[in-house]
All heavy atoms as TSV, in Angstrom:
chain	resi	resn	atom	element	x	y	z
A	1	MET	N	N	0.833	-1.177	0.000
A	1	MET	CA	C	0.000	0.000	0.000
A	1	MET	C	C	0.878	1.241	0.000
A	1	MET	O	O	1.868	1.312	0.700
A	1	MET	CB	C	-0.904	-0.030	1.235
A	1	MET	CG	C	-1.879	1.083	1.314
A	1	MET	SD	S	-3.094	0.711	2.590
A	1	MET	CE	C	-3.826	2.284	2.743
A	2	SER	N	N	0.493	2.224	-0.784
A	2	SER	CA	C	1.242	3.467	-0.861
A	2	SER	C	C	1.075	4.283	0.408
A	2	SER	O	O	0.060	4.195	1.086
A	2	SER	CB	C	0.742	4.302	-2.041
A	2	SER	OG	O	0.900	3.596	-3.234
A	3	LYS	N	N	2.083	5.094	0.699
A	3	LYS	CA	C	2.008	5.952	1.877
A	3	LYS	C	C	1.099	7.139	1.579
A	3	LYS	O	O	1.265	7.829	0.596
A	3	LYS	CB	C	3.394	6.445	2.254
A	3	LYS	CG	C	3.386	7.265	3.507
A	3	LYS	CD	C	4.767	7.606	3.962
A	3	LYS	CE	C	4.623	8.512	5.161
A	3	LYS	NZ	N	5.668	8.402	6.097
A	4	LEU	N	N	0.120	7.365	2.458
A	4	LEU	CA	C	-0.799	8.481	2.320
A	4	LEU	C	C	-0.330	9.653	3.168
A	4	LEU	O	O	0.504	9.490	4.055
A	4	LEU	CB	C	-2.208	8.074	2.778
A	4	LEU	CG	C	-2.863	6.936	2.007
A	4	LEU	CD1	C	-4.215	6.609	2.616
A	4	LEU	CD2	C	-3.021	7.304	0.547
A	5	LYS	N	N	-0.891	10.797	2.934
A	5	LYS	CA	C	-0.561	11.966	3.728
A	5	LYS	C	C	-1.113	11.856	5.136
A	5	LYS	O	O	-0.602	12.471	6.050
A	5	LYS	CB	C	-1.093	13.233	3.053
A	5	LYS	CG	C	-0.367	13.551	1.761
A	5	LYS	CD	C	-0.878	14.816	1.141
A	5	LYS	CE	C	-0.133	15.093	-0.153
A	5	LYS	NZ	N	-0.542	16.350	-0.758
A	6	LEU	N	N	-2.174	11.082	5.319
A	6	LEU	CA	C	-2.752	10.856	6.638
A	6	LEU	C	C	-2.429	9.453	7.103
A	6	LEU	O	O	-2.391	8.534	6.309
A	6	LEU	CB	C	-4.276	11.023	6.598
A	6	LEU	CG	C	-4.813	12.395	6.257
A	6	LEU	CD1	C	-6.327	12.341	6.132
A	6	LEU	CD2	C	-4.421	13.397	7.315
A	7	GLY	N	N	-2.240	9.301	8.388
A	7	GLY	CA	C	-1.995	7.979	8.950
A	7	GLY	C	C	-3.300	7.236	9.186
A	7	GLY	O	O	-4.366	7.681	8.773
A	8	PRO	N	N	-3.232	6.105	9.882
A	8	PRO	CA	C	-4.429	5.301	10.142
A	8	PRO	C	C	-5.498	6.091	10.908
A	8	PRO	O	O	-5.192	6.883	11.793
A	8	PRO	CB	C	-3.910	4.159	11.006
A	8	PRO	CG	C	-2.441	4.131	10.790
A	8	PRO	CD	C	-2.033	5.516	10.456
A	9	ILE	N	N	-6.758	5.850	10.531
A	9	ILE	CA	C	-7.899	6.501	11.168
A	9	ILE	C	C	-8.924	5.418	11.480
A	9	ILE	O	O	-9.148	4.524	10.669
A	9	ILE	CB	C	-8.515	7.565	10.235
A	9	ILE	CG1	C	-7.483	8.646	9.930
A	9	ILE	CG2	C	-9.772	8.161	10.847
A	9	ILE	CD1	C	-7.935	9.644	8.896
A	10	ASP	N	N	-9.537	5.506	12.668
A	10	ASP	CA	C	-10.560	4.534	13.032
A	10	ASP	C	C	-11.702	4.556	12.029
A	10	ASP	O	O	-12.070	5.594	11.507
A	10	ASP	CB	C	-11.113	4.822	14.430
A	10	ASP	CG	C	-10.074	4.593	15.516
A	10	ASP	OD1	O	-9.144	3.798	15.290
A	10	ASP	OD2	O	-10.219	5.205	16.576
A	11	ASP	N	N	-12.302	3.379	11.783
A	11	ASP	CA	C	-13.393	3.240	10.830
A	11	ASP	C	C	-14.706	3.626	11.504
A	11	ASP	O	O	-15.312	2.839	12.201
A	11	ASP	CB	C	-13.450	1.803	10.311
A	11	ASP	CG	C	-14.499	1.636	9.232
A	11	ASP	OD1	O	-14.909	2.630	8.624
A	11	ASP	OD2	O	-14.912	0.490	8.999
A	12	ASP	N	N	-15.143	4.845	11.309
A	12	ASP	CA	C	-16.406	5.353	11.828
A	12	ASP	C	C	-17.188	5.948	10.679
A	12	ASP	O	O	-16.617	6.388	9.692
A	12	ASP	CB	C	-16.164	6.452	12.871
A	12	ASP	CG	C	-16.275	5.945	14.281
A	12	ASP	OD1	O	-16.933	4.921	14.494
A	12	ASP	OD2	O	-15.691	6.584	15.173
A	13	LYS	N	N	-18.497	5.956	10.813
A	13	LYS	CA	C	-19.338	6.530	9.768
A	13	LYS	C	C	-20.221	7.632	10.354
A	13	LYS	O	O	-21.429	7.492	10.422
A	13	LYS	CB	C	-20.196	5.443	9.125
A	13	LYS	CG	C	-19.378	4.397	8.412
A	13	LYS	CD	C	-20.262	3.366	7.783
A	13	LYS	CE	C	-19.394	2.314	7.115
A	13	LYS	NZ	N	-20.189	1.292	6.480
A	14	PRO	N	N	-19.633	8.753	10.765
A	14	PRO	CA	C	-20.450	9.822	11.327
A	14	PRO	C	C	-21.256	10.545	10.256
A	14	PRO	O	O	-20.818	10.699	9.126
A	14	PRO	CB	C	-19.427	10.766	11.949
A	14	PRO	CG	C	-18.199	10.552	11.150
A	14	PRO	CD	C	-18.215	9.092	10.740
A	15	VAL	N	N	-22.437	10.957	10.621
A	15	VAL	CA	C	-23.269	11.739	9.720
A	15	VAL	C	C	-22.925	13.211	9.883
A	15	VAL	O	O	-22.830	13.946	8.920
A	15	VAL	CB	C	-24.762	11.489	10.028
A	15	VAL	CG1	C	-25.645	12.401	9.210
A	15	VAL	CG2	C	-25.100	10.023	9.781
A	16	LYS	N	N	-22.725	13.617	11.106
A	16	LYS	CA	C	-22.384	14.997	11.405
A	16	LYS	C	C	-21.221	14.971	12.380
A	16	LYS	O	O	-21.190	14.149	13.289
A	16	LYS	CB	C	-23.574	15.711	12.034
A	16	LYS	CG	C	-23.333	17.157	12.321
A	16	LYS	CD	C	-24.605	17.817	12.833
A	16	LYS	CE	C	-24.350	19.278	13.108
A	16	LYS	NZ	N	-25.574	19.950	13.541
A	17	ILE	N	N	-20.265	15.876	12.185
A	17	ILE	CA	C	-19.124	15.903	13.088
A	17	ILE	C	C	-18.952	17.292	13.688
A	17	ILE	O	O	-19.368	18.294	13.107
A	17	ILE	CB	C	-17.820	15.469	12.390
A	17	ILE	CG1	C	-17.441	16.428	11.267
A	17	ILE	CG2	C	-17.924	14.054	11.871
A	17	ILE	CD1	C	-16.063	16.182	10.695
A	18	THR	N	N	-18.371	17.315	14.834
A	18	THR	CA	C	-17.955	18.549	15.473
A	18	THR	C	C	-16.443	18.475	15.579
A	18	THR	O	O	-15.907	17.472	16.032
A	18	THR	CB	C	-18.574	18.680	16.876
A	18	THR	OG1	O	-19.989	18.651	16.737
A	18	THR	CG2	C	-18.142	19.963	17.549
A	19	VAL	N	N	-15.780	19.512	15.133
A	19	VAL	CA	C	-14.321	19.516	15.111
A	19	VAL	C	C	-13.809	20.613	16.025
A	19	VAL	O	O	-14.278	21.746	15.974
A	19	VAL	CB	C	-13.796	19.743	13.675
A	19	VAL	CG1	C	-12.287	19.785	13.652
A	19	VAL	CG2	C	-14.319	18.691	12.743
A	20	GLU	N	N	-12.861	20.264	16.837
A	20	GLU	CA	C	-12.196	21.258	17.668
A	20	GLU	C	C	-10.872	21.591	17.002
A	20	GLU	O	O	-10.045	20.707	16.764
A	20	GLU	CB	C	-11.958	20.680	19.062
A	20	GLU	CG	C	-11.465	21.684	20.054
A	20	GLU	CD	C	-11.465	21.112	21.459
A	20	GLU	OE1	O	-12.441	20.476	21.853
A	20	GLU	OE2	O	-10.434	21.307	22.139
A	21	LEU	N	N	-10.699	22.851	16.681
A	21	LEU	CA	C	-9.491	23.304	15.996
A	21	LEU	C	C	-8.644	24.154	16.920
A	21	LEU	O	O	-9.179	24.909	17.726
A	21	LEU	CB	C	-9.859	24.149	14.771
A	21	LEU	CG	C	-10.711	23.507	13.696
A	21	LEU	CD1	C	-11.130	24.563	12.691
A	21	LEU	CD2	C	-9.967	22.382	13.034
A	22	PRO	N	N	-7.343	24.093	16.754
A	22	PRO	CA	C	-6.500	25.044	17.480
A	22	PRO	C	C	-6.836	26.457	17.015
A	22	PRO	O	O	-7.230	26.680	15.862
A	22	PRO	CB	C	-5.083	24.661	17.064
A	22	PRO	CG	C	-5.183	23.284	16.513
A	22	PRO	CD	C	-6.558	23.151	15.960
A	23	ALA	N	N	-6.683	27.413	17.905
A	23	ALA	CA	C	-6.983	28.809	17.570
A	23	ALA	C	C	-6.188	29.270	16.352
A	23	ALA	O	O	-6.709	30.016	15.518
A	23	ALA	CB	C	-6.701	29.704	18.772
A	24	SER	N	N	-4.946	28.822	16.230
A	24	SER	CA	C	-4.121	29.249	15.091
A	24	SER	C	C	-4.694	28.747	13.766
A	24	SER	O	O	-4.662	29.467	12.764
A	24	SER	CB	C	-2.683	28.768	15.264
A	24	SER	OG	O	-2.636	27.356	15.314
A	25	VAL	N	N	-5.241	27.535	13.751
A	25	VAL	CA	C	-5.850	27.007	12.526
A	25	VAL	C	C	-7.117	27.796	12.202
A	25	VAL	O	O	-7.368	28.131	11.040
A	25	VAL	CB	C	-6.153	25.496	12.660
A	25	VAL	CG1	C	-6.949	24.986	11.465
A	25	VAL	CG2	C	-4.863	24.708	12.815
A	26	HIS	N	N	-7.887	28.117	13.215
A	26	HIS	CA	C	-9.094	28.912	12.990
A	26	HIS	C	C	-8.731	30.289	12.426
A	26	HIS	O	O	-9.372	30.775	11.481
A	26	HIS	CB	C	-9.899	29.056	14.287
A	26	HIS	CG	C	-11.205	29.738	14.076
A	26	HIS	ND1	N	-11.420	31.045	14.443
A	26	HIS	CD2	C	-12.349	29.303	13.510
A	26	HIS	CE1	C	-12.650	31.387	14.111
A	26	HIS	NE2	N	-13.241	30.345	13.552
A	27	ARG	N	N	-7.715	30.917	12.974
A	27	ARG	CA	C	-7.271	32.218	12.446
A	27	ARG	C	C	-6.834	32.078	10.986
A	27	ARG	O	O	-7.155	32.935	10.153
A	27	ARG	CB	C	-6.133	32.785	13.289
A	27	ARG	CG	C	-6.590	33.356	14.623
A	27	ARG	CD	C	-5.476	34.120	15.330
A	27	ARG	NE	N	-4.331	33.279	15.660
A	27	ARG	CZ	C	-4.199	32.605	16.797
A	27	ARG	NH1	N	-5.146	32.660	17.722
A	27	ARG	NH2	N	-3.117	31.876	17.021
A	28	ASP	N	N	-6.122	31.003	10.685
A	28	ASP	CA	C	-5.695	30.787	9.299
A	28	ASP	C	C	-6.895	30.561	8.379
A	28	ASP	O	O	-6.912	31.035	7.235
A	28	ASP	CB	C	-4.737	29.597	9.207
A	28	ASP	CG	C	-3.360	29.912	9.747
A	28	ASP	OD1	O	-3.056	31.113	9.971
A	28	ASP	OD2	O	-2.585	28.957	9.956
A	29	LEU	N	N	-7.907	29.840	8.856
A	29	LEU	CA	C	-9.107	29.641	8.051
A	29	LEU	C	C	-9.840	30.955	7.803
A	29	LEU	O	O	-10.337	31.197	6.701
A	29	LEU	CB	C	-10.050	28.634	8.722
A	29	LEU	CG	C	-9.660	27.169	8.594
A	29	LEU	CD1	C	-10.523	26.310	9.523
A	29	LEU	CD2	C	-9.801	26.688	7.160
A	30	LEU	N	N	-9.905	31.813	8.810
A	30	LEU	CA	C	-10.522	33.130	8.627
A	30	LEU	C	C	-9.760	33.950	7.593
A	30	LEU	O	O	-10.356	34.582	6.711
A	30	LEU	CB	C	-10.586	33.875	9.965
A	30	LEU	CG	C	-11.580	33.336	10.994
A	30	LEU	CD1	C	-11.374	34.019	12.344
A	30	LEU	CD2	C	-13.006	33.509	10.505
A	31	ALA	N	N	-8.430	33.928	7.688
A	31	ALA	CA	C	-7.602	34.653	6.715
A	31	ALA	C	C	-7.774	34.060	5.319
A	31	ALA	O	O	-7.857	34.796	4.323
A	31	ALA	CB	C	-6.131	34.605	7.136
A	32	TYR	N	N	-7.855	32.735	5.234
A	32	TYR	CA	C	-8.050	32.075	3.945
A	32	TYR	C	C	-9.399	32.464	3.357
A	32	TYR	O	O	-9.517	32.727	2.155
A	32	TYR	CB	C	-7.952	30.561	4.101
A	32	TYR	CG	C	-7.891	29.843	2.782
A	32	TYR	CD1	C	-6.667	29.486	2.230
A	32	TYR	CD2	C	-9.038	29.536	2.077
A	32	TYR	CE1	C	-6.606	28.843	1.003
A	32	TYR	CE2	C	-8.995	28.899	0.855
A	32	TYR	CZ	C	-7.779	28.555	0.322
A	32	TYR	OH	O	-7.719	27.925	-0.888
A	33	ALA	N	N	-10.428	32.518	4.202
A	33	ALA	CA	C	-11.764	32.889	3.740
A	33	ALA	C	C	-11.748	34.300	3.139
A	33	ALA	O	O	-12.369	34.546	2.097
A	33	ALA	CB	C	-12.763	32.807	4.884
A	34	LYS	N	N	-11.039	35.215	3.775
A	34	LYS	CA	C	-10.924	36.583	3.239
A	34	LYS	C	C	-10.182	36.594	1.910
A	34	LYS	O	O	-10.586	37.259	0.956
A	34	LYS	CB	C	-10.224	37.487	4.245
A	34	LYS	CG	C	-11.070	37.810	5.450
A	34	LYS	CD	C	-10.310	38.680	6.433
A	34	LYS	CE	C	-11.128	38.898	7.701
A	34	LYS	NZ	N	-10.393	39.655	8.707
A	35	ALA	N	N	-9.078	35.855	1.843
A	35	ALA	CA	C	-8.305	35.781	0.594
A	35	ALA	C	C	-9.135	35.136	-0.509
A	35	ALA	O	O	-9.104	35.576	-1.668
A	35	ALA	CB	C	-7.010	35.005	0.824
A	36	HIS	N	N	-9.874	34.099	-0.161
A	36	HIS	CA	C	-10.732	33.401	-1.128
A	36	HIS	C	C	-11.806	34.356	-1.661
A	36	HIS	O	O	-12.075	34.394	-2.863
A	36	HIS	CB	C	-11.365	32.183	-0.456
A	36	HIS	CG	C	-12.346	31.466	-1.323
A	36	HIS	ND1	N	-13.693	31.702	-1.235
A	36	HIS	CD2	C	-12.175	30.529	-2.288
A	36	HIS	CE1	C	-14.320	30.936	-2.108
A	36	HIS	NE2	N	-13.421	30.227	-2.761
A	37	ALA	N	N	-12.412	35.127	-0.769
A	37	ALA	CA	C	-13.439	36.081	-1.188
A	37	ALA	C	C	-12.853	37.112	-2.152
A	37	ALA	O	O	-13.461	37.423	-3.180
A	37	ALA	CB	C	-14.046	36.772	0.034
A	38	ALA	N	N	-11.683	37.619	-1.835
A	38	ALA	CA	C	-11.038	38.603	-2.703
A	38	ALA	C	C	-10.694	38.003	-4.060
A	38	ALA	O	O	-10.900	38.628	-5.101
A	38	ALA	CB	C	-9.782	39.154	-2.031
A	39	ALA	N	N	-10.202	36.773	-4.055
A	39	ALA	CA	C	-9.784	36.128	-5.300
A	39	ALA	C	C	-10.962	35.741	-6.186
A	39	ALA	O	O	-10.828	35.683	-7.408
A	39	ALA	CB	C	-8.949	34.889	-4.992
A	40	THR	N	N	-12.117	35.486	-5.575
A	40	THR	CA	C	-13.271	35.033	-6.355
A	40	THR	C	C	-14.328	36.111	-6.544
A	40	THR	O	O	-15.377	35.851	-7.119
A	40	THR	CB	C	-13.914	33.793	-5.691
A	40	THR	OG1	O	-14.310	34.118	-4.352
A	40	THR	CG2	C	-12.962	32.608	-5.689
A	41	GLY	N	N	-14.055	37.310	-6.035
A	41	GLY	CA	C	-14.975	38.411	-6.236
A	41	GLY	C	C	-16.198	38.408	-5.333
A	41	GLY	O	O	-17.191	39.069	-5.642
A	42	LEU	N	N	-16.149	37.682	-4.242
A	42	LEU	CA	C	-17.268	37.684	-3.300
A	42	LEU	C	C	-17.244	38.964	-2.474
A	42	LEU	O	O	-16.179	39.464	-2.130
A	42	LEU	CB	C	-17.187	36.472	-2.358
A	42	LEU	CG	C	-17.322	35.091	-2.990
A	42	LEU	CD1	C	-17.063	34.011	-1.950
A	42	LEU	CD2	C	-18.702	34.924	-3.596
A	43	SER	N	N	-18.408	39.490	-2.162
A	43	SER	CA	C	-18.470	40.716	-1.359
A	43	SER	C	C	-18.156	40.437	0.102
A	43	SER	O	O	-17.700	41.326	0.816
A	43	SER	CB	C	-19.840	41.376	-1.485
A	43	SER	OG	O	-20.855	40.495	-1.054
A	44	GLN	N	N	-18.415	39.208	0.549
A	44	GLN	CA	C	-18.118	38.809	1.925
A	44	GLN	C	C	-17.429	37.452	1.919
A	44	GLN	O	O	-17.685	36.621	1.051
A	44	GLN	CB	C	-19.402	38.665	2.740
A	44	GLN	CG	C	-20.004	39.953	3.205
A	44	GLN	CD	C	-21.145	39.665	4.163
A	44	GLN	OE1	O	-22.079	38.963	3.809
A	44	GLN	NE2	N	-21.046	40.192	5.375
A	45	ALA	N	N	-16.596	37.246	2.918
A	45	ALA	CA	C	-15.935	35.954	3.063
A	45	ALA	C	C	-16.961	34.898	3.480
A	45	ALA	O	O	-17.888	35.189	4.235
A	45	ALA	CB	C	-14.832	36.043	4.114
A	46	LEU	N	N	-16.799	33.709	2.976
A	46	LEU	CA	C	-17.653	32.594	3.396
A	46	LEU	C	C	-17.323	32.227	4.833
A	46	LEU	O	O	-16.183	32.386	5.273
A	46	LEU	CB	C	-17.413	31.374	2.506
A	46	LEU	CG	C	-17.825	31.486	1.046
A	46	LEU	CD1	C	-17.351	30.256	0.281
A	46	LEU	CD2	C	-19.328	31.638	0.930
A	47	PRO	N	N	-18.291	31.691	5.566
A	47	PRO	CA	C	-17.967	31.184	6.900
A	47	PRO	C	C	-16.979	30.024	6.771
A	47	PRO	O	O	-17.023	29.261	5.793
A	47	PRO	CB	C	-19.306	30.680	7.445
A	47	PRO	CG	C	-20.355	31.121	6.494
A	47	PRO	CD	C	-19.690	31.517	5.221
A	48	VAL	N	N	-16.106	29.899	7.737
A	48	VAL	CA	C	-15.083	28.850	7.649
A	48	VAL	C	C	-15.704	27.463	7.523
A	48	VAL	O	O	-15.118	26.576	6.902
A	48	VAL	CB	C	-14.084	28.906	8.824
A	48	VAL	CG1	C	-13.292	30.179	8.790
A	48	VAL	CG2	C	-14.759	28.731	10.152
A	49	GLU	N	N	-16.903	27.269	8.078
A	49	GLU	CA	C	-17.567	25.970	7.976
A	49	GLU	C	C	-17.800	25.560	6.529
A	49	GLU	O	O	-17.811	24.382	6.202
A	49	GLU	CB	C	-18.917	25.979	8.716
A	49	GLU	CG	C	-18.827	26.265	10.192
A	49	GLU	CD	C	-18.768	27.758	10.522
A	49	GLU	OE1	O	-19.109	28.583	9.650
A	49	GLU	OE2	O	-18.373	28.075	11.650
A	50	ARG	N	N	-17.994	26.551	5.663
A	50	ARG	CA	C	-18.232	26.264	4.249
A	50	ARG	C	C	-16.946	25.933	3.508
A	50	ARG	O	O	-16.985	25.369	2.425
A	50	ARG	CB	C	-18.889	27.475	3.574
A	50	ARG	CG	C	-20.247	27.844	4.086
A	50	ARG	CD	C	-21.400	27.195	3.357
A	50	ARG	NE	N	-21.317	27.130	1.920
A	50	ARG	CZ	C	-21.765	28.042	1.071
A	50	ARG	NH1	N	-22.319	29.145	1.522
A	50	ARG	NH2	N	-21.650	27.863	-0.216
A	51	LEU	N	N	-15.801	26.289	4.072
A	51	LEU	CA	C	-14.512	26.042	3.418
A	51	LEU	C	C	-13.959	24.650	3.719
A	51	LEU	O	O	-13.235	24.087	2.901
A	51	LEU	CB	C	-13.481	27.075	3.876
A	51	LEU	CG	C	-13.719	28.520	3.492
A	51	LEU	CD1	C	-12.644	29.392	4.107
A	51	LEU	CD2	C	-13.754	28.679	1.993
A	52	ILE	N	N	-14.271	24.127	4.877
A	52	ILE	CA	C	-13.610	22.911	5.346
A	52	ILE	C	C	-13.854	21.716	4.427
A	52	ILE	O	O	-12.918	21.021	4.034
A	52	ILE	CB	C	-13.990	22.611	6.805
A	52	ILE	CG1	C	-13.435	23.710	7.707
A	52	ILE	CG2	C	-13.466	21.244	7.241
A	52	ILE	CD1	C	-13.931	23.668	9.136
A	53	SER	N	N	-15.102	21.474	4.048
A	53	SER	CA	C	-15.397	20.319	3.193
A	53	SER	C	C	-14.684	20.398	1.839
A	53	SER	O	O	-14.032	19.434	1.423
A	53	SER	CB	C	-16.904	20.175	3.014
A	53	SER	OG	O	-17.195	19.048	2.219
A	54	PRO	N	N	-14.764	21.536	1.117
A	54	PRO	CA	C	-14.029	21.606	-0.156
A	54	PRO	C	C	-12.518	21.476	0.012
A	54	PRO	O	O	-11.832	20.920	-0.842
A	54	PRO	CB	C	-14.394	22.972	-0.724
A	54	PRO	CG	C	-15.604	23.407	0.001
A	54	PRO	CD	C	-15.601	22.714	1.317
A	55	MET	N	N	-11.999	21.995	1.132
A	55	MET	CA	C	-10.558	21.877	1.376
A	55	MET	C	C	-10.173	20.415	1.571
A	55	MET	O	O	-9.163	19.957	1.017
A	55	MET	CB	C	-10.145	22.706	2.583
A	55	MET	CG	C	-10.216	24.187	2.354
A	55	MET	SD	S	-9.860	25.090	3.854
A	55	MET	CE	C	-8.485	26.076	3.297
A	56	LEU	N	N	-10.972	19.692	2.348
A	56	LEU	CA	C	-10.692	18.274	2.550
A	56	LEU	C	C	-10.835	17.500	1.244
A	56	LEU	O	O	-10.022	16.619	0.936
A	56	LEU	CB	C	-11.627	17.687	3.614
A	56	LEU	CG	C	-11.342	18.116	5.037
A	56	LEU	CD1	C	-12.452	17.641	5.970
A	56	LEU	CD2	C	-9.999	17.590	5.493
A	57	GLU	N	N	-11.854	17.837	0.474
A	57	GLU	CA	C	-12.062	17.177	-0.814
A	57	GLU	C	C	-10.864	17.416	-1.733
A	57	GLU	O	O	-10.346	16.494	-2.367
A	57	GLU	CB	C	-13.338	17.703	-1.450
A	57	GLU	CG	C	-13.703	17.019	-2.738
A	57	GLU	CD	C	-15.012	17.533	-3.296
A	57	GLU	OE1	O	-15.515	18.593	-2.849
A	57	GLU	OE2	O	-15.533	16.879	-4.209
A	58	ARG	N	N	-10.392	18.655	-1.776
A	58	ARG	CA	C	-9.241	19.000	-2.618
A	58	ARG	C	C	-7.975	18.289	-2.143
A	58	ARG	O	O	-7.182	17.798	-2.941
A	58	ARG	CB	C	-9.052	20.524	-2.584
A	58	ARG	CG	C	-7.949	21.050	-3.412
A	58	ARG	CD	C	-8.339	21.033	-4.861
A	58	ARG	NE	N	-7.289	21.631	-5.649
A	58	ARG	CZ	C	-7.508	22.409	-6.674
A	58	ARG	NH1	N	-8.719	22.683	-7.057
A	58	ARG	NH2	N	-6.508	22.908	-7.340
A	59	PHE	N	N	-7.809	18.241	-0.819
A	59	PHE	CA	C	-6.660	17.552	-0.246
A	59	PHE	C	C	-6.653	16.085	-0.676
A	59	PHE	O	O	-5.645	15.563	-1.135
A	59	PHE	CB	C	-6.694	17.663	1.280
A	59	PHE	CG	C	-5.705	16.763	1.973
A	59	PHE	CD1	C	-4.384	17.130	2.092
A	59	PHE	CD2	C	-6.110	15.550	2.497
A	59	PHE	CE1	C	-3.466	16.292	2.714
A	59	PHE	CE2	C	-5.209	14.719	3.131
A	59	PHE	CZ	C	-3.881	15.088	3.235
A	60	MET	N	N	-7.795	15.422	-0.545
A	60	MET	CA	C	-7.864	14.003	-0.915
A	60	MET	C	C	-7.666	13.800	-2.414
A	60	MET	O	O	-7.026	12.838	-2.832
A	60	MET	CB	C	-9.190	13.401	-0.456
A	60	MET	CG	C	-9.262	13.241	1.040
A	60	MET	SD	S	-10.747	12.389	1.624
A	60	MET	CE	C	-12.002	13.572	1.222
A	61	ALA	N	N	-8.198	14.719	-3.218
A	61	ALA	CA	C	-8.038	14.603	-4.664
A	61	ALA	C	C	-6.583	14.771	-5.086
A	61	ALA	O	O	-6.152	14.206	-6.088
A	61	ALA	CB	C	-8.909	15.647	-5.367
A	62	SER	N	N	-5.811	15.536	-4.313
A	62	SER	CA	C	-4.410	15.763	-4.671
A	62	SER	C	C	-3.454	14.754	-4.041
A	62	SER	O	O	-2.259	14.784	-4.312
A	62	SER	CB	C	-3.987	17.178	-4.262
A	62	SER	OG	O	-3.956	17.291	-2.855
A	63	ASP	N	N	-3.976	13.868	-3.220
A	63	ASP	CA	C	-3.142	12.863	-2.556
A	63	ASP	C	C	-2.928	11.684	-3.514
A	63	ASP	O	O	-3.824	10.881	-3.743
A	63	ASP	CB	C	-3.831	12.397	-1.269
A	63	ASP	CG	C	-2.934	11.522	-0.420
A	63	ASP	OD1	O	-2.240	10.637	-0.974
A	63	ASP	OD2	O	-2.934	11.710	0.804
A	64	ARG	N	N	-1.754	11.619	-4.104
A	64	ARG	CA	C	-1.476	10.600	-5.119
A	64	ARG	C	C	-1.577	9.182	-4.573
A	64	ARG	O	O	-2.038	8.274	-5.257
A	64	ARG	CB	C	-0.093	10.829	-5.718
A	64	ARG	CG	C	-0.036	12.087	-6.537
A	64	ARG	CD	C	1.328	12.288	-7.119
A	64	ARG	NE	N	1.369	13.560	-7.831
A	64	ARG	CZ	C	2.464	14.105	-8.260
A	64	ARG	NH1	N	3.620	13.520	-8.059
A	64	ARG	NH2	N	2.420	15.258	-8.899
A	65	GLY	N	N	-1.145	8.980	-3.349
A	65	GLY	CA	C	-1.266	7.656	-2.739
A	65	GLY	C	C	-2.714	7.237	-2.603
A	65	GLY	O	O	-3.078	6.089	-2.867
A	66	PHE	N	N	-3.562	8.169	-2.231
A	66	PHE	CA	C	-4.989	7.898	-2.115
A	66	PHE	C	C	-5.574	7.572	-3.485
A	66	PHE	O	O	-6.334	6.616	-3.636
A	66	PHE	CB	C	-5.691	9.103	-1.493
A	66	PHE	CG	C	-7.170	8.923	-1.334
A	66	PHE	CD1	C	-7.682	7.973	-0.472
A	66	PHE	CD2	C	-8.047	9.722	-2.038
A	66	PHE	CE1	C	-9.046	7.810	-0.317
A	66	PHE	CE2	C	-9.422	9.578	-1.887
A	66	PHE	CZ	C	-9.920	8.613	-1.023
A	67	ALA	N	N	-5.210	8.342	-4.501
A	67	ALA	CA	C	-5.718	8.108	-5.855
A	67	ALA	C	C	-5.300	6.730	-6.363
A	67	ALA	O	O	-6.094	6.015	-6.970
A	67	ALA	CB	C	-5.227	9.200	-6.803
A	68	ARG	N	N	-4.043	6.349	-6.092
A	68	ARG	CA	C	-3.574	5.022	-6.521
A	68	ARG	C	C	-4.373	3.918	-5.849
A	68	ARG	O	O	-4.702	2.914	-6.474
A	68	ARG	CB	C	-2.093	4.849	-6.196
A	68	ARG	CG	C	-1.157	5.407	-7.231
A	68	ARG	CD	C	0.273	4.945	-6.992
A	68	ARG	NE	N	0.814	5.448	-5.726
A	68	ARG	CZ	C	1.396	6.632	-5.554
A	68	ARG	NH1	N	1.507	7.457	-6.571
A	68	ARG	NH2	N	1.865	6.988	-4.397
A	69	ASN	N	N	-4.675	4.093	-4.593
A	69	ASN	CA	C	-5.412	3.062	-3.856
A	69	ASN	C	C	-6.873	3.009	-4.244
A	69	ASN	O	O	-7.519	1.983	-4.027
A	69	ASN	CB	C	-5.287	3.311	-2.345
A	69	ASN	CG	C	-3.907	3.000	-1.848
A	69	ASN	OD1	O	-3.256	2.088	-2.320
A	69	ASN	ND2	N	-3.435	3.793	-0.909
A	70	ARG	N	N	-7.413	4.060	-4.812
A	70	ARG	CA	C	-8.823	4.080	-5.213
A	70	ARG	C	C	-9.016	3.488	-6.602
A	70	ARG	O	O	-10.130	3.104	-6.944
A	70	ARG	CB	C	-9.343	5.497	-5.214
A	70	ARG	CG	C	-9.479	5.989	-3.778
A	70	ARG	CD	C	-10.392	7.127	-3.668
A	70	ARG	NE	N	-11.707	6.797	-4.197
A	70	ARG	CZ	C	-12.775	7.522	-3.998
A	70	ARG	NH1	N	-12.690	8.597	-3.280
A	70	ARG	NH2	N	-13.922	7.205	-4.506
A	71	ARG	N	N	-7.964	3.416	-7.400
A	71	ARG	CA	C	-8.093	2.862	-8.748
A	71	ARG	C	C	-8.491	1.395	-8.661
A	71	ARG	O	O	-7.922	0.644	-7.866
A	71	ARG	CB	C	-6.770	2.938	-9.503
A	71	ARG	CG	C	-6.491	4.283	-10.047
A	71	ARG	CD	C	-5.284	4.239	-10.961
A	71	ARG	NE	N	-4.592	5.508	-10.867
A	71	ARG	CZ	C	-3.304	5.657	-10.624
A	71	ARG	NH1	N	-2.530	4.626	-10.487
A	71	ARG	NH2	N	-2.792	6.857	-10.530
A	72	PRO	N	N	-9.430	0.985	-9.506
A	72	PRO	CA	C	-9.781	-0.433	-9.515
A	72	PRO	C	C	-8.595	-1.264	-10.008
A	72	PRO	O	O	-7.922	-0.884	-10.964
A	72	PRO	CB	C	-10.956	-0.534	-10.481
A	72	PRO	CG	C	-11.083	0.793	-11.136
A	72	PRO	CD	C	-10.188	1.768	-10.440
A	73	SER	N	N	-8.322	-2.349	-9.332
A	73	SER	CA	C	-7.222	-3.214	-9.768
A	73	SER	C	C	-7.719	-4.149	-10.847
A	73	SER	O	O	-8.858	-4.588	-10.852
A	73	SER	CB	C	-6.666	-4.002	-8.583
A	73	SER	OG	O	-7.686	-4.761	-7.992
A	74	GLY	N	N	-6.841	-4.445	-11.759
A	74	GLY	CA	C	-7.248	-5.396	-12.785
A	74	GLY	C	C	-6.784	-4.996	-14.070
A	74	GLY	O	O	-6.446	-5.008	-15.034
């Protein structure tokens, strides 16, 4: 198995999650939201809650080890 950017994670299937972030990560997300708004022409920054899912999706899409493991074998 290829090395992924994330290590082992317990197999859970949550429908809704609550995440506790360090204050520094929250500040960075707020700054990112402002930069994102400026770059995309939004009049207001999106709430950080709206950024997290696309960021995780993008992270997983760019993880080559993950992509290799998702390819059907055969």
